[in-house]
N, C-alpha and C positions, 0 to 999 in steps of 0.2 A: 500665154497658153502653155508653152513648154514648161514653165515653172509650176503651174497647177498640176500638170501631168506627173511631174517628178515628185510632187508632194503625195499624190495618190499612190504612186509606185512605192514610195517609202512606207506609207501606211500599210500597203499590201504585204510588204516584206516583214513588217513588225507582226502583223496578224499571223503570217505563216510561221514566224519564229515562235510565237506563243503556242500555236497548235503543236509544233514539233516538241516544244518543252513538255507539254502534257502527254504526248505520245511516248516520249522517252522516259519520263518519270513514272508512267503507268498510273495505277490507282492510288498510289501512296500520296501524291500531291493533292489529288482530288479529295481524298479522305481527310487530309490535314486541313484543307480549306473549307470544305462543305460538309464533312461528316459522311457517315455511311448508313444506309438503310438497314444493314445487317448488324450494326453495333448494338450490343445489349443495353437495355434500358436500366435505370437505377433500380426499378422494381425487380427486374430479372436477376440482376447481380445480388440484390439483397436476399432474394429467395434462395439463390445458390449458396450464399454465405450461411443462412439459417439452416439449410439442409446439412451442410458440413458441420455446423456447430452442434445440432441436435444428434448427429451421428457420432459425435466425439472426435471429429477430424478438426481439432482446434487450430492447428497450424495453418491448414488450408483456409479455414474461415477467417483467420486473422488477415491473411493476404487479400481475401475478397473484401472484407470490411475496409481495409486500407484503400482499395480501389475506389470505393464509394467516397471516402473522405477526400481522396486526391482529385478524382474526376468530376464528382458532383457535390461539392462542399455546401451548396445552397439548396440541395434537393430535400424533399420531405423525409428521405431515408437517412440523411447524413447524421442526425442526432442519434438515431437508433444504432447506426453503424459504430459510432463512437463508443456507446455504452456496451454493445455486444463485443467489441474488440477488447475492452477492458475485462469483460467476463471471460473471454477466451484465454486471455493471458493468465487470469486468476486460475482457471481450470488447469492450465499447464504448470501451475505452481511457480510462475514467474511473478512473484509477489511485488518486487520492487517496480517492475515495469507496469504491472496492473495498477498499483497504487498511484503511479504517475498519471496514468490514463484517467482513473477515477477523479483524481484531484483536478486535472485539466477540465474534465466534464463539469465538475461543480463550479469551477471558476468561470467557464464560458456560459453555463446555463444555471445560474443560481436560483432561479424561480421554477425550474423544472420539477414536476411531481416526483421524479425519481431521485431527487437529492437525498432524502432520508436513506434510501437503499444504498446510494453511493457512499455516504458517510459511514454506514455500517460496514460496507465492504472495505473501505480504507482501514477501519479498525481491525477487520479480520486479516488483512494483509500483514499488519504488524503482529497480530495475535498468532498467526500461523508461523511466524518467524521467531517467536519467543523461545529462549533457550531453556535448558534444564535448570533446576533451582541452584545448582552449584556454579552457574555462569551469570554473566551480566544480564540484568533484566530491563535494559533500556527499551527493548521492543515491547515488553509487557506494559511498561509505563505509557508508551505512546499509544498502544492499543486502548488502554483504559481511558486516556484523554479523548480519543476519538469517540468511544462509546458514550462517555459522559457528555461530550459535545452534542451528540445525537439526542440523548435524553433531555438535555436542557432546551434544545431548539425545537424538537418535534415530540411533544409529550404524548400525542395521540397517534403517532405513526405505527404502522403494522410492525415495524422493526424495532420499536422502542423496548418492548418486553424482551426481545432477544438480546438487545444491548444491555439491559439490566442484568440478565443472567451472565453475560460475558464479563461485566464489571465485577461481579462477585467472584468469578473464576480468576480474574486478574488479581484481586485483592488476596485471595487464598495463595496464589503462587508467589506474590510479593512477600507475604508473611512467611511462607515456607523458606524463601530465600534468606530472610533475616534470621530465622531460626537456625538454618543450616550454618550461616556464617558465625552466629553466636556460639553454636555447639563446637565449631572448628576452633575458635579461640579458646573456649573452655577446656577442650582436650589438650591444647598446647600449654595450658597454664596461664593464659593471658586473661585473667578474670575480670579486670576492669573493662577492657575493650569488649569482652563477651557480654558483660552486664549492660554496656551502652547499647549493644544491638538488641538485646532483649527488651530494654526500656523503650527503644524506638518502635519495636513491634507493638508493644502494649499501647503506646500513645497513638499510633497511626492505624493499627488494624485491630481494634477492640472487639469486633463482631465476628471474628473467624476462629476456628477451632484451636489455632496455635496460641491463642491468648493465655490460656491457663497453663500451658506448658512453659511459656515465657515467664509467667509469674513464679513458678516453681524454680526455674533456672536462676532467676534473680535472687531468690532466697539462698540458693546454693552458692552463687557468686559472693554474696555478702559474707557467708560463713567462711569461704575460702580466703577472702581478703582479710577477714578478722584473724584467721589462723596465721596467715603470713605476717600480719602486723605484730601479733603476739610473739611469733617466733623471732622476728627481728629485734623486738624489745628485749626478749630474754637473752638473745645473743649479745646485744649491746651491753646489758647489765653484767653478764658473765665476763665480758672482756674488761669492763671498767673495774670489777672487783679483783680480778686475778692477774691482769697484765702488769 
């Protein structure tokens, strides 16, 4: 009998201890275990993020969309939050970060109807970072690749025609770069390297305005090379006869 009473007394002590723990920790522990009726729903958080986004408060919207991704990754709003977060980064001109988010979206949701838009935006992230024609054009090349990938995969997408126009702009810029480099070599008197760049332009960018300029420069390079060859032969002959 005494043993049974001691067991009940021990149980009472445990219950009192648990109650004290709740009282000491306050609402925090209760919230962690069972949640709170005052906690914002995914829909409410999404609405707040969209309000900030539409008002141009992109930094705040990024934080809000990240909340949805972290706290409600399986909610109906998570996919939209992923895409809008990429858009917000894009609007802030954080093109590397935005491209990473768009690429992740495409990887995780390859059948989503927004994929054509996502590919187009990836191309634009590269396009917006493309340098002036006197600099390296690797970003222009990558942009062209993304736009061409969109055109090949989604021929009837709303963004396909936009991609075609951007491909044209990329080709023009790449041609201008080749023409610039060729002209640089020409001015320095490096006629063979200059002609090589002009010939590359003609072979790879035949449908842009720089094509005919390159043809004319090729003719000039050939004339200069011929002049130099003739001058060297004359100099050699003169040395042979009079040395």
